C-alpha positions, 0 to 999 in steps of 0.5 A, a space after each residue: 101520672 108517669 114515674 121515671 126510675 130516677 123519680 122513684 130512686 129519689 123517693 126510696 132515698 127521701 123515705 130512707 133518710 127520714 126513717 134512719 132519724 125517726 127509727 134508729 133501729 132501721 138505720 143499718 139496714 137502710 144505709 147498707 141497701 139504699 142510702 149507700 147505693 148510687 142507682 135503683 139497680 144497686 138498690 135492687 141487686 143488694 136487696 135481692 142478693 141479701 134475701 137469696 143468699 145463703 148456704 147455696 150461693 154467696 151474697 156478693 156473687 149474686 149481687 154481681 150476677 143481678 148487676 150484670 144482667 140489669 146492665 144488659 137488659 135495662 128493660 127489667 129495671 122498668 118492669 120492676 119499677 111498674 111492679 113496685 108502683 102497682 104495689 104501692 097503689 093497689 095494696 092497702 097494706 103498703 104504706 111506703 115505697 120502701 116497703 115492697 122493695 125491702 120486705 114484700 116477698 110477692 115482689 121480691 120473688 117476682 123480681 128474683 123470677 125476672 132474672 131467672 127468666 133472663 138466664 133461662 133465655 140465654 140457655 143458662 137453665 141450671 142457674 135459672 132452675 137454681 134461682 127458682 129453687 131458692 125463691 121457692 124455699 125463701 118465699 113459698 112461691 114457685 115460678 118456672 123461669 120459662 113463664 112469660 110474665 108482663 109488667 105492673 104485677 101485684 103478687 099479694 102475700 105470694 104464699 103457695 103461688 105456682 106459675 108453670 113453664 108455659 104460662 103466660 101472664 099479661 100486664 098489670 094482673 093482680 094475684 092473690 095467695 095460693 093461686 096456681 097456673 098449672 097443668 091438668 096431669 103429666 102432659 108435655 108441651 104447651 100445657 099451662 094457662 094464658 092470663 090476659 092484661 088487667 086480670 084479677 085472680 082471687 085467693 086460691 083460685 086454681 087455673 088449669 090447663 092450656 086455657 086463655 083468660 080474656 083481658 079484664 076478667 076476674 076470677 073468684 077466690 077459690 075457683 077452679 078454672 079449666 075452660 076459657 074465661 071471656 074477657 071482662 066477665 067474672 067467674 066463680 065456683 068449682 068448677 068455675 062458671 060466669 057469675 057477672 062482669 066486673 064493673 071496671 075494665 081492669 079489675 085488678 087495679 081496684 082489687 074489689 073482692 066482693 064478687 056478688 056486686 058483679 052479678 
């Protein structure tokens, strides 16, 4: 079932109102970042600004920049909505719509990257790299602003995730902590992995080089992948080899971590 941004915004407000009654300690946070805001764009902008601001850049300046970019590129909000829903539906630790928006660094880091990517496309490479640096320091994940990333992503835990400059990630992908989409040395040009739709990448998997991961593939935890992966296959090991096929067309949706079932 499809959910509009307006419906998602209403759900966030509903949850916030309930929590201000049941959990008074959360009142200041929820009033500042949810209940005093008039749109999903405002909620997202203030939340990211609060997390990213500090000694490098002022919170109000960040918030204003985010809002200006959302106004000019409303498609970012659609992508963000799909990322938030993906987190709610796929992450068993997520118990509300508010949690990813306010607390989950994988979700927040991805949304900050989306702003940095717009800046990069607009040739504003210095502020784009500044945001990349802040994301790395605040969230422990490093996504180059030139990377191309689709919508409906779950980035679970996020710690030590690295996504290189020429990497491409398709829609509806799930990525666990410690994953690298990196190069194989100091080569230049197109040198990072291309990941298809619906792929699930297990914790600490290392995908290296200009390789192609087919739609619906499943990458085992700790795998080192240095060659192409055929669509709808499961690979594991060092170096990774095919060990079976996922039971589902989109393994990213069910997040099944037992790779022996695919044999």
